N, C-alpha and C positions, 0 to 999 in steps of 0.2 A: 341376411340370415343365411346360415350354412346348415343344411340338413343332410345327413347320410354319411357314408363312409367313402371317401374319395381315394382310398388306397386300392391298389390292384390285388392285394393279398386276400381280402375277405369279401364274400358276396353277402351283404346284409341288405334286407329289404324292409322298408318301413311302409306304413299305410296311413292315410288320413281321409277326412271327409271332404266333400266337394266345396264347402264354403270355408275351409281353413284359412284362406288368405283374405277373406272379405273385409276384415277390419284393418288390414295393413295398407291403407290408402296411400301412405307416403313412402312405401318401401322402394328403395333405390337399387338394391343389390340382392339377388337371390341365387344361391348356389345349392343345388340339390342333386343327390345321387341315389338312384333306385328307390324313389318314393312312389308307391302304388296309389292309384285313385279309383277305387272300386265304384264310387258314385259319380265319377267324372270330375270336372273342375269348372266352377262357376265364375271365378274372378281372379284376375291378376292386376296389380297396380299399374296404372298408366304412367306412373312416375319412374318405373324401372329403367335403369341405365344399363345394367348387366343382368342377363338371364342365362344361367348355365344350369342345364337340367339333363344330366346323363341318364339315359334310360327313360325319358319321358314316355309314359305308357299310353297316351291317347293319340288319336289320329289328327287332331287339330287343337289349336289354342282356343280359349274362350272367345266367343263371338263379340263380347263387349270390350275386349282388350284392344287398346289403341297404342301400338308400340312406337309412337312418334319420337320418343326420347331414348330409345334403345341405341347404345353404342356398341355393345357386344352381345351376340346371341350365339350360344353354343348348345346344340341339342344332340350331342354325340350319343349314338346307340339308341336313339328314340324311335318311336313308332309313328312319328309325324308324317303325314302324307300331304297336308296342305296347312298353311299358316293359320287359317280360320275358316269357318263355314260362313257362307253368305257373302254379301257385298259390303265393302267398307266404304263409307262416305266420310270424307274429311271436311270439317268445317273450319274456316279461317276467320 
């Protein structure tokens, strides 16, 4: 999925709800630019290989996100301070 305007020419901002991605369990690639999340973000697919989110507005990713399959992570111009809140336990 590609959301937003990736050109440098125009500053366009979109907004969505916290559970917008909750039914996208098999999502592999997500490219977003300037998407606002006034309610926060509850879910990102653990199947994501590419996550590119220019201007990510939150300080961390959802705590239930397991980025084990991520190949590329690009969070340019984001507000991220830590990857997620809490402790990640990995089960094999």
